[in-house]
PDB file of N, CA, C and O in Angstrom:
ATOM      1  N   MET A   1     -72.378 200.224  72.691  1.00  0.00           N
ATOM      2  CA  MET A   1     -73.429 199.986  71.618  1.00  0.00           C
ATOM      3  C   MET A   1     -72.757 199.173  70.488  1.00  0.00           C
ATOM      4  O   MET A   1     -71.686 199.569  70.028  1.00  0.00           O
ATOM      5  N   PRO A   2     -73.306 198.126  70.058  1.00  0.00           N
ATOM      6  CA  PRO A   2     -72.694 197.353  69.032  1.00  0.00           C
ATOM      7  C   PRO A   2     -72.834 198.047  67.671  1.00  0.00           C
ATOM      8  O   PRO A   2     -73.782 198.768  67.361  1.00  0.00           O
ATOM      9  N   THR A   3     -71.770 197.747  66.884  1.00  0.00           N
ATOM     10  CA  THR A   3     -71.649 198.468  65.520  1.00  0.00           C
ATOM     11  C   THR A   3     -72.359 197.489  64.559  1.00  0.00           C
ATOM     12  O   THR A   3     -72.090 196.288  64.578  1.00  0.00           O
ATOM     13  N   VAL A   4     -73.247 198.008  63.741  1.00  0.00           N
ATOM     14  CA  VAL A   4     -73.994 197.254  62.744  1.00  0.00           C
ATOM     15  C   VAL A   4     -73.162 197.370  61.427  1.00  0.00           C
ATOM     16  O   VAL A   4     -72.923 198.479  60.949  1.00  0.00           O
ATOM     17  N   LYS A   5     -72.757 196.302  60.888  1.00  0.00           N
ATOM     18  CA  LYS A   5     -72.115 196.331  59.559  1.00  0.00           C
ATOM     19  C   LYS A   5     -73.038 195.824  58.568  1.00  0.00           C
ATOM     20  O   LYS A   5     -73.710 194.808  58.744  1.00  0.00           O
ATOM     21  N   ARG A   6     -73.068 196.580  57.462  1.00  0.00           N
ATOM     22  CA  ARG A   6     -73.976 196.191  56.342  1.00  0.00           C
ATOM     23  C   ARG A   6     -73.255 195.840  55.118  1.00  0.00           C
ATOM     24  O   ARG A   6     -72.245 196.467  54.796  1.00  0.00           O
ATOM     25  N   THR A   7     -73.713 194.881  54.422  1.00  0.00           N
ATOM     26  CA  THR A   7     -72.997 194.454  53.122  1.00  0.00           C
ATOM     27  C   THR A   7     -74.026 194.414  52.039  1.00  0.00           C
ATOM     28  O   THR A   7     -75.108 193.849  52.194  1.00  0.00           O
ATOM     29  N   ASN A   8     -73.666 195.035  50.921  1.00  0.00           N
ATOM     30  CA  ASN A   8     -74.460 194.938  49.775  1.00  0.00           C
ATOM     31  C   ASN A   8     -73.728 193.996  48.814  1.00  0.00           C
ATOM     32  O   ASN A   8     -72.511 194.088  48.654  1.00  0.00           O
ATOM     33  N   ILE A   9     -74.472 193.096  48.179  1.00  0.00           N
ATOM     34  CA  ILE A   9     -73.821 192.157  47.179  1.00  0.00           C
ATOM     35  C   ILE A   9     -74.511 192.444  45.877  1.00  0.00           C
ATOM     36  O   ILE A   9     -75.733 192.430  45.729  1.00  0.00           O
ATOM     37  N   VAL A  10     -73.548 192.728  44.869  1.00  0.00           N
ATOM     38  CA  VAL A  10     -74.053 193.113  43.583  1.00  0.00           C
ATOM     39  C   VAL A  10     -73.494 192.109  42.576  1.00  0.00           C
ATOM     40  O   VAL A  10     -72.296 191.826  42.578  1.00  0.00           O
ATOM     41  N   LYS A  11     -74.366 191.570  41.712  1.00  0.00           N
ATOM     42  CA  LYS A  11     -73.885 190.618  40.720  1.00  0.00           C
ATOM     43  C   LYS A  11     -73.804 191.399  39.301  1.00  0.00           C
ATOM     44  O   LYS A  11     -74.785 191.924  38.775  1.00  0.00           O
ATOM     45  N   LEU A  12     -72.662 191.399  38.824  1.00  0.00           N
ATOM     46  CA  LEU A  12     -72.408 192.092  37.514  1.00  0.00           C
ATOM     47  C   LEU A  12     -72.721 191.043  36.423  1.00  0.00           C
ATOM     48  O   LEU A  12     -72.357 189.875  36.554  1.00  0.00           O
ATOM     49  N   ILE A  13     -73.376 191.464  35.388  1.00  0.00           N
ATOM     50  CA  ILE A  13     -73.591 190.601  34.274  1.00  0.00           C
ATOM     51  C   ILE A  13     -72.857 191.230  33.114  1.00  0.00           C
ATOM     52  O   ILE A  13     -73.283 192.254  32.581  1.00  0.00           O
ATOM     53  N   VAL A  14     -71.811 190.651  32.742  1.00  0.00           N
ATOM     54  CA  VAL A  14     -70.853 191.275  31.757  1.00  0.00           C
ATOM     55  C   VAL A  14     -70.481 190.261  30.658  1.00  0.00           C
ATOM     56  O   VAL A  14     -70.562 189.047  30.843  1.00  0.00           O
ATOM     57  N   ASP A  15     -70.083 190.799  29.548  1.00  0.00           N
ATOM     58  CA  ASP A  15     -69.645 189.942  28.509  1.00  0.00           C
ATOM     59  C   ASP A  15     -68.187 189.364  28.785  1.00  0.00           C
ATOM     60  O   ASP A  15     -67.557 189.770  29.762  1.00  0.00           O
ATOM     61  N   LYS A  16     -67.689 188.475  27.974  1.00  0.00           N
ATOM     62  CA  LYS A  16     -66.404 187.875  28.267  1.00  0.00           C
ATOM     63  C   LYS A  16     -65.235 188.942  28.313  1.00  0.00           C
ATOM     64  O   LYS A  16     -64.395 188.953  29.213  1.00  0.00           O
ATOM     65  N   ASN A  17     -65.257 189.790  27.312  1.00  0.00           N
ATOM     66  CA  ASN A  17     -64.261 190.829  27.230  1.00  0.00           C
ATOM     67  C   ASN A  17     -64.180 191.682  28.532  1.00  0.00           C
ATOM     68  O   ASN A  17     -63.117 191.909  29.109  1.00  0.00           O
ATOM     69  N   THR A  18     -65.363 192.123  28.932  1.00  0.00           N
ATOM     70  CA  THR A  18     -65.426 193.003  30.151  1.00  0.00           C
ATOM     71  C   THR A  18     -65.044 192.173  31.388  1.00  0.00           C
ATOM     72  O   THR A  18     -64.417 192.718  32.296  1.00  0.00           O
ATOM     73  N   HIS A  19     -65.390 190.896  31.463  1.00  0.00           N
ATOM     74  CA  HIS A  19     -65.102 190.054  32.485  1.00  0.00           C
ATOM     75  C   HIS A  19     -63.426 189.920  32.627  1.00  0.00           C
ATOM     76  O   HIS A  19     -62.865 190.018  33.718  1.00  0.00           O
ATOM     77  N   GLU A  20     -62.815 189.716  31.542  1.00  0.00           N
ATOM     78  CA  GLU A  20     -61.377 189.685  31.456  1.00  0.00           C
ATOM     79  C   GLU A  20     -60.691 190.968  31.865  1.00  0.00           C
ATOM     80  O   GLU A  20     -59.669 190.910  32.548  1.00  0.00           O
ATOM     81  N   LYS A  21     -61.208 192.139  31.475  1.00  0.00           N
ATOM     82  CA  LYS A  21     -60.688 193.400  31.863  1.00  0.00           C
ATOM     83  C   LYS A  21     -60.816 193.585  33.391  1.00  0.00           C
ATOM     84  O   LYS A  21     -59.882 193.997  34.078  1.00  0.00           O
ATOM     85  N   LEU A  22     -61.972 193.270  33.856  1.00  0.00           N
ATOM     86  CA  LEU A  22     -62.261 193.372  35.338  1.00  0.00           C
ATOM     87  C   LEU A  22     -61.400 192.453  36.158  1.00  0.00           C
ATOM     88  O   LEU A  22     -60.924 192.810  37.235  1.00  0.00           O
ATOM     89  N   LYS A  23     -61.208 191.271  35.637  1.00  0.00           N
ATOM     90  CA  LYS A  23     -60.202 190.261  36.285  1.00  0.00           C
ATOM     91  C   LYS A  23     -58.810 190.761  36.318  1.00  0.00           C
ATOM     92  O   LYS A  23     -58.114 190.605  37.322  1.00  0.00           O
ATOM     93  N   GLU A  24     -58.370 191.373  35.226  1.00  0.00           N
ATOM     94  CA  GLU A  24     -56.973 191.946  35.141  1.00  0.00           C
ATOM     95  C   GLU A  24     -56.887 193.093  36.089  1.00  0.00           C
ATOM     96  O   GLU A  24     -55.884 193.206  36.793  1.00  0.00           O
ATOM     97  N   LEU A  25     -57.878 193.964  36.161  1.00  0.00           N
ATOM     98  CA  LEU A  25     -57.856 195.086  37.157  1.00  0.00           C
ATOM     99  C   LEU A  25     -57.860 194.589  38.642  1.00  0.00           C
ATOM    100  O   LEU A  25     -57.169 195.133  39.504  1.00  0.00           O
ATOM    101  N   ALA A  26     -58.648 193.566  38.879  1.00  0.00           N
ATOM    102  CA  ALA A  26     -58.592 193.044  40.202  1.00  0.00           C
ATOM    103  C   ALA A  26     -57.288 192.433  40.608  1.00  0.00           C
ATOM    104  O   ALA A  26     -56.865 192.595  41.753  1.00  0.00           O
ATOM    105  N   ILE A  27     -56.636 191.740  39.719  1.00  0.00           N
ATOM    106  CA  ILE A  27     -55.353 191.126  39.903  1.00  0.00           C
ATOM    107  C   ILE A  27     -54.319 192.128  40.150  1.00  0.00           C
ATOM    108  O   ILE A  27     -53.483 191.918  41.029  1.00  0.00           O
ATOM    109  N   ALA A  28     -54.297 193.295  39.391  1.00  0.00           N
ATOM    110  CA  ALA A  28     -53.355 194.349  39.501  1.00  0.00           C
ATOM    111  C   ALA A  28     -53.567 195.073  40.787  1.00  0.00           C
ATOM    112  O   ALA A  28     -52.601 195.496  41.421  1.00  0.00           O
ATOM    113  N   THR A  29     -54.791 195.233  41.195  1.00  0.00           N
ATOM    114  CA  THR A  29     -55.065 195.941  42.425  1.00  0.00           C
ATOM    115  C   THR A  29     -54.650 195.110  43.628  1.00  0.00           C
ATOM    116  O   THR A  29     -54.203 195.695  44.615  1.00  0.00           O
ATOM    117  N   ALA A  30     -54.767 193.779  43.616  1.00  0.00           N
ATOM    118  CA  ALA A  30     -54.335 192.984  44.687  1.00  0.00           C
ATOM    119  C   ALA A  30     -52.732 193.045  44.730  1.00  0.00           C
ATOM    120  O   ALA A  30     -52.148 193.203  45.803  1.00  0.00           O
ATOM    121  N   LYS A  31     -52.102 192.923  43.606  1.00  0.00           N
ATOM    122  CA  LYS A  31     -50.661 193.027  43.577  1.00  0.00           C
ATOM    123  C   LYS A  31     -50.080 194.349  44.132  1.00  0.00           C
ATOM    124  O   LYS A  31     -49.074 194.387  44.841  1.00  0.00           O
ATOM    125  N   CYS A  32     -50.817 195.455  43.740  1.00  0.00           N
ATOM    126  CA  CYS A  32     -50.393 196.667  44.212  1.00  0.00           C
ATOM    127  C   CYS A  32     -50.566 196.789  45.730  1.00  0.00           C
ATOM    128  O   CYS A  32     -49.644 197.225  46.418  1.00  0.00           O
ATOM    129  N   TRP A  33     -51.707 196.418  46.246  1.00  0.00           N
ATOM    130  CA  TRP A  33     -52.030 196.339  47.696  1.00  0.00           C
ATOM    131  C   TRP A  33     -51.006 195.498  48.432  1.00  0.00           C
ATOM    132  O   TRP A  33     -50.506 195.948  49.463  1.00  0.00           O
ATOM    133  N   ASN A  34     -50.670 194.335  47.981  1.00  0.00           N
ATOM    134  CA  ASN A  34     -49.656 193.518  48.590  1.00  0.00           C
ATOM    135  C   ASN A  34     -48.255 193.984  48.611  1.00  0.00           C
ATOM    136  O   ASN A  34     -47.522 193.784  49.580  1.00  0.00           O
ATOM    137  N   GLU A  35     -47.877 194.612  47.533  1.00  0.00           N
ATOM    138  CA  GLU A  35     -46.587 195.204  47.364  1.00  0.00           C
ATOM    139  C   GLU A  35     -46.310 196.335  48.350  1.00  0.00           C
ATOM    140  O   GLU A  35     -45.296 196.336  49.049  1.00  0.00           O
ATOM    141  N   VAL A  36     -47.272 197.341  48.394  1.00  0.00           N
ATOM    142  CA  VAL A  36     -47.089 198.479  49.253  1.00  0.00           C
ATOM    143  C   VAL A  36     -47.124 198.097  50.658  1.00  0.00           C
ATOM    144  O   VAL A  36     -46.407 198.681  51.470  1.00  0.00           O
ATOM    145  N   ASN A  37     -47.986 197.067  51.032  1.00  0.00           N
ATOM    146  CA  ASN A  37     -47.977 196.602  52.462  1.00  0.00           C
ATOM    147  C   ASN A  37     -46.619 195.818  52.794  1.00  0.00           C
ATOM    148  O   ASN A  37     -46.073 195.907  53.894  1.00  0.00           O
ATOM    149  N   TRP A  38     -46.129 195.044  51.742  1.00  0.00           N
ATOM    150  CA  TRP A  38     -44.968 194.383  51.987  1.00  0.00           C
ATOM    151  C   TRP A  38     -43.712 195.332  52.173  1.00  0.00           C
ATOM    152  O   TRP A  38     -42.825 195.079  52.988  1.00  0.00           O
ATOM    153  N   LEU A  39     -43.711 196.321  51.439  1.00  0.00           N
ATOM    154  CA  LEU A  39     -42.601 197.368  51.569  1.00  0.00           C
ATOM    155  C   LEU A  39     -42.643 198.048  52.903  1.00  0.00           C
ATOM    156  O   LEU A  39     -41.598 198.276  53.512  1.00  0.00           O
ATOM    157  N   ARG A  40     -43.822 198.380  53.379  1.00  0.00           N
ATOM    158  CA  ARG A  40     -44.073 198.963  54.651  1.00  0.00           C
ATOM    159  C   ARG A  40     -43.711 198.093  55.784  1.00  0.00           C
ATOM    160  O   ARG A  40     -43.130 198.522  56.781  1.00  0.00           O
ATOM    161  N   MET A  41     -44.064 196.856  55.619  1.00  0.00           N
ATOM    162  CA  MET A  41     -43.741 195.861  56.725  1.00  0.00           C
ATOM    163  C   MET A  41     -42.146 195.654  56.796  1.00  0.00           C
ATOM    164  O   MET A  41     -41.603 195.520  57.893  1.00  0.00           O
ATOM    165  N   GLN A  42     -41.472 195.633  55.694  1.00  0.00           N
ATOM    166  CA  GLN A  42     -40.025 195.497  55.784  1.00  0.00           C
ATOM    167  C   GLN A  42     -39.427 196.697  56.448  1.00  0.00           C
ATOM    168  O   GLN A  42     -38.484 196.513  57.217  1.00  0.00           O
ATOM    169  N   GLN A  43     -39.884 197.926  56.229  1.00  0.00           N
ATOM    170  CA  GLN A  43     -39.407 199.111  56.887  1.00  0.00           C
ATOM    171  C   GLN A  43     -39.648 198.929  58.348  1.00  0.00           C
ATOM    172  O   GLN A  43     -38.738 199.156  59.146  1.00  0.00           O
ATOM    173  N   PHE A  44     -40.786 198.544  58.725  1.00  0.00           N
ATOM    174  CA  PHE A  44     -41.138 198.368  60.186  1.00  0.00           C
ATOM    175  C   PHE A  44     -40.242 197.361  60.868  1.00  0.00           C
ATOM    176  O   PHE A  44     -39.731 197.586  61.965  1.00  0.00           O
ATOM    177  N   LYS A  45     -40.072 196.265  60.200  1.00  0.00           N
ATOM    178  CA  LYS A  45     -39.277 195.065  60.800  1.00  0.00           C
ATOM    179  C   LYS A  45     -37.809 195.426  60.932  1.00  0.00           C
ATOM    180  O   LYS A  45     -37.106 194.865  61.772  1.00  0.00           O
ATOM    181  N   ARG A  46     -37.307 196.419  60.058  1.00  0.00           N
ATOM    182  CA  ARG A  46     -35.973 196.927  60.145  1.00  0.00           C
ATOM    183  C   ARG A  46     -35.854 197.971  61.251  1.00  0.00           C
ATOM    184  O   ARG A  46     -34.749 198.403  61.580  1.00  0.00           O
ATOM    185  N   GLY A  47     -36.939 198.361  61.803  1.00  0.00           N
ATOM    186  CA  GLY A  47     -36.922 199.349  62.970  1.00  0.00           C
ATOM    187  C   GLY A  47     -36.949 200.802  62.462  1.00  0.00           C
ATOM    188  O   GLY A  47     -36.710 201.768  63.188  1.00  0.00           O
ATOM    189  N   GLU A  48     -37.252 200.875  61.194  1.00  0.00           N
ATOM    190  CA  GLU A  48     -37.215 202.246  60.577  1.00  0.00           C
ATOM    191  C   GLU A  48     -38.628 202.831  60.729  1.00  0.00           C
ATOM    192  O   GLU A  48     -39.557 202.088  61.045  1.00  0.00           O
ATOM    193  N   GLY A  49     -38.810 204.105  60.519  1.00  0.00           N
ATOM    194  CA  GLY A  49     -40.144 204.679  60.438  1.00  0.00           C
ATOM    195  C   GLY A  49     -40.670 204.317  59.106  1.00  0.00           C
ATOM    196  O   GLY A  49     -39.920 204.257  58.132  1.00  0.00           O
ATOM    197  N   VAL A  50     -41.936 204.076  59.033  1.00  0.00           N
ATOM    198  CA  VAL A  50     -42.639 203.785  57.795  1.00  0.00           C
ATOM    199  C   VAL A  50     -42.770 204.934  57.014  1.00  0.00           C
ATOM    200  O   VAL A  50     -43.398 205.888  57.474  1.00  0.00           O
ATOM    201  N   ASP A  51     -42.225 204.991  55.796  1.00  0.00           N
ATOM    202  CA  ASP A  51     -42.276 206.180  54.900  1.00  0.00           C
ATOM    203  C   ASP A  51     -43.378 205.868  53.950  1.00  0.00           C
ATOM    204  O   ASP A  51     -43.203 205.140  52.973  1.00  0.00           O
ATOM    205  N   PHE A  52     -44.519 206.430  54.246  1.00  0.00           N
ATOM    206  CA  PHE A  52     -45.732 206.119  53.406  1.00  0.00           C
ATOM    207  C   PHE A  52     -45.531 206.860  52.056  1.00  0.00           C
ATOM    208  O   PHE A  52     -45.957 206.320  51.034  1.00  0.00           O
ATOM    209  N   ALA A  53     -44.957 207.972  51.994  1.00  0.00           N
ATOM    210  CA  ALA A  53     -44.830 208.710  50.716  1.00  0.00           C
ATOM    211  C   ALA A  53     -43.906 207.920  49.787  1.00  0.00           C
ATOM    212  O   ALA A  53     -44.209 207.721  48.610  1.00  0.00           O
ATOM    213  N   ARG A  54     -42.779 207.476  50.338  1.00  0.00           N
ATOM    214  CA  ARG A  54     -41.774 206.831  49.501  1.00  0.00           C
ATOM    215  C   ARG A  54     -42.342 205.493  48.976  1.00  0.00           C
ATOM    216  O   ARG A  54     -42.142 205.169  47.806  1.00  0.00           O
ATOM    217  N   THR A  55     -43.079 204.674  49.865  1.00  0.00           N
ATOM    218  CA  THR A  55     -43.525 203.477  49.390  1.00  0.00           C
ATOM    219  C   THR A  55     -44.744 203.737  48.394  1.00  0.00           C
ATOM    220  O   THR A  55     -44.893 202.994  47.424  1.00  0.00           O
ATOM    221  N   GLU A  56     -45.472 204.627  48.602  1.00  0.00           N
ATOM    222  CA  GLU A  56     -46.550 205.022  47.545  1.00  0.00           C
ATOM    223  C   GLU A  56     -45.909 205.320  46.185  1.00  0.00           C
ATOM    224  O   GLU A  56     -46.388 204.875  45.143  1.00  0.00           O
ATOM    225  N   LYS A  57     -44.801 206.092  46.227  1.00  0.00           N
ATOM    226  CA  LYS A  57     -44.160 206.497  44.964  1.00  0.00           C
ATOM    227  C   LYS A  57     -43.593 205.290  44.277  1.00  0.00           C
ATOM    228  O   LYS A  57     -43.734 205.121  43.066  1.00  0.00           O
ATOM    229  N   GLN A  58     -42.915 204.405  45.097  1.00  0.00           N
ATOM    230  CA  GLN A  58     -42.314 203.172  44.445  1.00  0.00           C
ATOM    231  C   GLN A  58     -43.431 202.316  43.827  1.00  0.00           C
ATOM    232  O   GLN A  58     -43.277 201.902  42.677  1.00  0.00           O
ATOM    233  N   VAL A  59     -44.489 202.040  44.483  1.00  0.00           N
ATOM    234  CA  VAL A  59     -45.483 201.194  43.967  1.00  0.00           C
ATOM    235  C   VAL A  59     -46.258 201.927  42.781  1.00  0.00           C
ATOM    236  O   VAL A  59     -46.583 201.295  41.776  1.00  0.00           O
ATOM    237  N   TYR A  60     -46.533 203.237  42.930  1.00  0.00           N
ATOM    238  CA  TYR A  60     -47.152 203.963  41.889  1.00  0.00           C
ATOM    239  C   TYR A  60     -46.388 203.791  40.515  1.00  0.00           C
ATOM    240  O   TYR A  60     -46.978 203.483  39.479  1.00  0.00           O
ATOM    241  N   ASP A  61     -45.037 204.014  40.590  1.00  0.00           N
ATOM    242  CA  ASP A  61     -44.272 203.973  39.359  1.00  0.00           C
ATOM    243  C   ASP A  61     -44.438 202.575  38.647  1.00  0.00           C
ATOM    244  O   ASP A  61     -44.446 202.480  37.420  1.00  0.00           O
ATOM    245  N   ARG A  62     -44.571 201.475  39.515  1.00  0.00           N
ATOM    246  CA  ARG A  62     -44.693 200.112  38.867  1.00  0.00           C
ATOM    247  C   ARG A  62     -45.987 199.773  38.427  1.00  0.00           C
ATOM    248  O   ARG A  62     -46.126 198.936  37.535  1.00  0.00           O
ATOM    249  N   HIS A  63     -47.037 200.382  39.003  1.00  0.00           N
ATOM    250  CA  HIS A  63     -48.426 199.894  38.597  1.00  0.00           C
ATOM    251  C   HIS A  63     -49.232 200.960  37.878  1.00  0.00           C
ATOM    252  O   HIS A  63     -50.379 200.679  37.533  1.00  0.00           O
ATOM    253  N   LYS A  64     -48.753 202.104  37.635  1.00  0.00           N
ATOM    254  CA  LYS A  64     -49.554 203.193  37.006  1.00  0.00           C
ATOM    255  C   LYS A  64     -49.993 202.839  35.558  1.00  0.00           C
ATOM    256  O   LYS A  64     -50.994 203.356  35.061  1.00  0.00           O
ATOM    257  N   HIS A  65     -49.264 201.997  34.936  1.00  0.00           N
ATOM    258  CA  HIS A  65     -49.629 201.725  33.503  1.00  0.00           C
ATOM    259  C   HIS A  65     -50.907 200.868  33.466  1.00  0.00           C
ATOM    260  O   HIS A  65     -51.606 200.901  32.453  1.00  0.00           O
ATOM    261  N   VAL A  66     -51.228 200.147  34.457  1.00  0.00           N
ATOM    262  CA  VAL A  66     -52.439 199.293  34.504  1.00  0.00           C
ATOM    263  C   VAL A  66     -53.582 200.034  35.284  1.00  0.00           C
ATOM    264  O   VAL A  66     -54.686 200.263  34.790  1.00  0.00           O
ATOM    265  N   LEU A  67     -53.191 200.391  36.584  1.00  0.00           N
ATOM    266  CA  LEU A  67     -54.207 200.974  37.437  1.00  0.00           C
ATOM    267  C   LEU A  67     -54.380 202.507  37.264  1.00  0.00           C
ATOM    268  O   LEU A  67     -55.389 203.050  37.713  1.00  0.00           O
ATOM    269  N   ARG A  68     -53.473 203.176  36.658  1.00  0.00           N
ATOM    270  CA  ARG A  68     -53.619 204.641  36.515  1.00  0.00           C
ATOM    271  C   ARG A  68     -53.826 205.334  37.854  1.00  0.00           C
ATOM    272  O   ARG A  68     -53.133 205.051  38.831  1.00  0.00           O
ATOM    273  N   VAL A  69     -54.784 206.236  37.882  1.00  0.00           N
ATOM    274  CA  VAL A  69     -54.962 206.987  39.149  1.00  0.00           C
ATOM    275  C   VAL A  69     -55.407 206.150  40.350  1.00  0.00           C
ATOM    276  O   VAL A  69     -55.256 206.574  41.496  1.00  0.00           O
ATOM    277  N   ASN A  70     -55.960 204.950  40.082  1.00  0.00           N
ATOM    278  CA  ASN A  70     -56.388 204.096  41.163  1.00  0.00           C
ATOM    279  C   ASN A  70     -55.248 203.645  42.029  1.00  0.00           C
ATOM    280  O   ASN A  70     -55.481 203.265  43.177  1.00  0.00           O
ATOM    281  N   VAL A  71     -54.013 203.667  41.538  1.00  0.00           N
ATOM    282  CA  VAL A  71     -52.876 203.252  42.416  1.00  0.00           C
ATOM    283  C   VAL A  71     -52.793 204.066  43.647  1.00  0.00           C
ATOM    284  O   VAL A  71     -52.470 203.539  44.712  1.00  0.00           O
ATOM    285  N   GLN A  72     -53.092 205.431  43.544  1.00  0.00           N
ATOM    286  CA  GLN A  72     -53.110 206.270  44.726  1.00  0.00           C
ATOM    287  C   GLN A  72     -54.213 205.865  45.715  1.00  0.00           C
ATOM    288  O   GLN A  72     -54.017 205.915  46.929  1.00  0.00           O
ATOM    289  N   GLN A  73     -55.312 205.486  45.209  1.00  0.00           N
ATOM    290  CA  GLN A  73     -56.412 205.057  46.149  1.00  0.00           C
ATOM    291  C   GLN A  73     -55.934 203.847  46.943  1.00  0.00           C
ATOM    292  O   GLN A  73     -56.060 203.791  48.166  1.00  0.00           O
ATOM    293  N   VAL A  74     -55.342 202.811  46.159  1.00  0.00           N
ATOM    294  CA  VAL A  74     -54.991 201.618  46.818  1.00  0.00           C
ATOM    295  C   VAL A  74     -53.909 201.854  47.835  1.00  0.00           C
ATOM    296  O   VAL A  74     -53.996 201.349  48.954  1.00  0.00           O
ATOM    297  N   THR A  75     -52.864 202.627  47.471  1.00  0.00           N
ATOM    298  CA  THR A  75     -51.827 202.828  48.419  1.00  0.00           C
ATOM    299  C   THR A  75     -52.204 203.707  49.614  1.00  0.00           C
ATOM    300  O   THR A  75     -51.778 203.458  50.742  1.00  0.00           O
ATOM    301  N   ARG A  76     -52.958 204.671  49.363  1.00  0.00           N
ATOM    302  CA  ARG A  76     -53.458 205.528  50.533  1.00  0.00           C
ATOM    303  C   ARG A  76     -54.409 204.825  51.365  1.00  0.00           C
ATOM    304  O   ARG A  76     -54.415 205.126  52.558  1.00  0.00           O
ATOM    305  N   THR A  77     -55.209 203.947  50.953  1.00  0.00           N
ATOM    306  CA  THR A  77     -56.126 203.188  51.698  1.00  0.00           C
ATOM    307  C   THR A  77     -55.288 202.249  52.591  1.00  0.00           C
ATOM    308  O   THR A  77     -55.669 202.038  53.743  1.00  0.00           O
ATOM    309  N   GLY A  78     -54.222 201.706  52.137  1.00  0.00           N
ATOM    310  CA  GLY A  78     -53.337 200.845  52.882  1.00  0.00           C
ATOM    311  C   GLY A  78     -52.689 201.647  53.999  1.00  0.00           C
ATOM    312  O   GLY A  78     -52.498 201.161  55.114  1.00  0.00           O
ATOM    313  N   GLY A  79     -52.373 202.831  53.684  1.00  0.00           N
ATOM    314  CA  GLY A  79     -51.677 203.702  54.796  1.00  0.00           C
ATOM    315  C   GLY A  79     -52.587 204.322  55.762  1.00  0.00           C
ATOM    316  O   GLY A  79     -52.166 204.701  56.855  1.00  0.00           O
ATOM    317  N   ALA A  80     -53.982 204.463  55.367  1.00  0.00           N
ATOM    318  CA  ALA A  80     -54.845 205.128  56.241  1.00  0.00           C
ATOM    319  C   ALA A  80     -55.082 204.312  57.517  1.00  0.00           C
ATOM    320  O   ALA A  80     -55.270 204.884  58.590  1.00  0.00           O
ATOM    321  N   SER A  81     -55.074 202.962  57.404  1.00  0.00           N
ATOM    322  CA  SER A  81     -55.341 202.249  58.708  1.00  0.00           C
ATOM    323  C   SER A  81     -54.126 202.189  59.525  1.00  0.00           C
ATOM    324  O   SER A  81     -54.212 201.648  60.628  1.00  0.00           O
ATOM    325  N   SER A  82     -52.966 202.690  59.118  1.00  0.00           N
ATOM    326  CA  SER A  82     -51.832 202.505  59.835  1.00  0.00           C
ATOM    327  C   SER A  82     -51.440 203.798  60.499  1.00  0.00           C
ATOM    328  O   SER A  82     -50.521 203.801  61.318  1.00  0.00           O
ATOM    329  N   HIS A  83     -52.101 204.911  60.181  1.00  0.00           N
ATOM    330  CA  HIS A  83     -51.712 206.244  60.719  1.00  0.00           C
ATOM    331  C   HIS A  83     -52.342 206.440  62.063  1.00  0.00           C
ATOM    332  O   HIS A  83     -52.149 207.482  62.689  1.00  0.00           O
TER     333      HIS A  83
END
């Protein structure tokens, strides 16, 4: 049976200040996602087991000042597809 995927598109109408804050948050989230995946890929390429907790901690310490608690969501989402 085919899987049906649904997409909702939402347009946010925000002022310039909010737009800049959201843009900063999006860029920080992308950097966090890319960094945690790069670290895990390096471990895998070296033939090591991928240490999800260690890579999460490394990335958390670098990005917590901007993303705060959202760092855990980003790093755990990246690891969820790999388990």
